[in-house]
N, C-alpha and C positions, 0 to 999 in steps of 0.2 A: 450607384448601381441599384436598380430596382430589384426587389426580391421576386423570386419565381412566381409566388402566389399572386402578387399584384400584376405581374406581367400577363399571366393567364387571364385574369379578370379584364384587363385592358384589351387583350386580343379578342375576347368574346364580345366586348362592347363595339369594337371596330369591325366585327364580322371578318376577322383575319383568317386566312387560310394559306398554308404553305403550298407552293407549286413545285412539283418534282421536276425541275429543269436541269439539263446537263450543259446548256450553253445559252447565253444571251448575246444577241448582236444588236448594236445600236448604229443605225445609219445616220451619220451626221454630214453636214455640208463640207466639213474639212477632212472627211474620211470616215471609215467604219471602225468601230471598236468592238472587241469581243471580250466576254467574261466567261471563262470555262469554269465548270463546277460551281455555279453561283448558288447562293441561298436566296430564294425569291419568296416574298410574302405578298399576297394580294389582300387588299383591305377595301372596305366600302365606307366612305366618310361622307355624310350628307348627300347620299344618293350617287356619289361619284366613285368609280373604281380608282384605286391608287396602287401602284406596285412599288415595293421596296426591294432593291437588288443589292446584295452584298457579295463582294468578291474582288479578285484582282483584275482590273481592267487593263487591257493592252490594245494598242492601235493595230488593226489588222494590216499586214503588209500586202502589197500589190499582188504577189504570187498567190497567197491564200485566197484573196478576193477573186482573182481570175478563175481559179479552179472551182470555186463555189458557183460561178455563173453557168457552168456547163451542167445541164440536167442529165440525169442518169439515162434517159431515153436516147439522147444524142450520142452519148458515149457508147451505149449498147448497139445503136445503129451502125456507128463507124466500125465497131469491133466485128459485128456480124457480116457486114459487107466486104470487109478487107481481111478478116482473119487475124487482125493484129491484137496486141495485148492492150489492157486498159491504159497503161502508161503511154503507149504509142498513140492511142486514140486521143487522150487528153492533150498530148503535145501537138498533135495534128490540129485539134480544135483550137488550141492557142494560136498556132500559126495562121489558121483560117478565120480568125476573129469570131469563133463560135459557130461558124457555118458548117453543118455536117456534110453537105454535098461537096464543098471545097476540100474538107478534110479527107473525105473518101478518095477524091480525085488525086490529091497530093500523095496519099499513101500508095495508091495503085500505080502512080507514075514512077515511084521508086522501085517497084518490084520488077 
């Protein structure tokens, strides 16, 4: 293990800087991965930026991924047009494959 003084010297040489991140998402061909509460360091080595991410990585399940694809504007639009709750709007958007107009029609047809 390197002593703290040597570590600080090395960090200055690498132009390292900590990034205050709360979540890192890696989009891979075999699925997405998420790291909550990561420790992220950005460094510049030979003119190139390099990131070091430390934390517990887990594969993002399909449900989390689906919820993430709905932007806040679509959710708010569905809620405003139908008077439904946020949860109902998200569920309707899921059923409508993310199409706000279809989600609105679906909710209104149930009333």
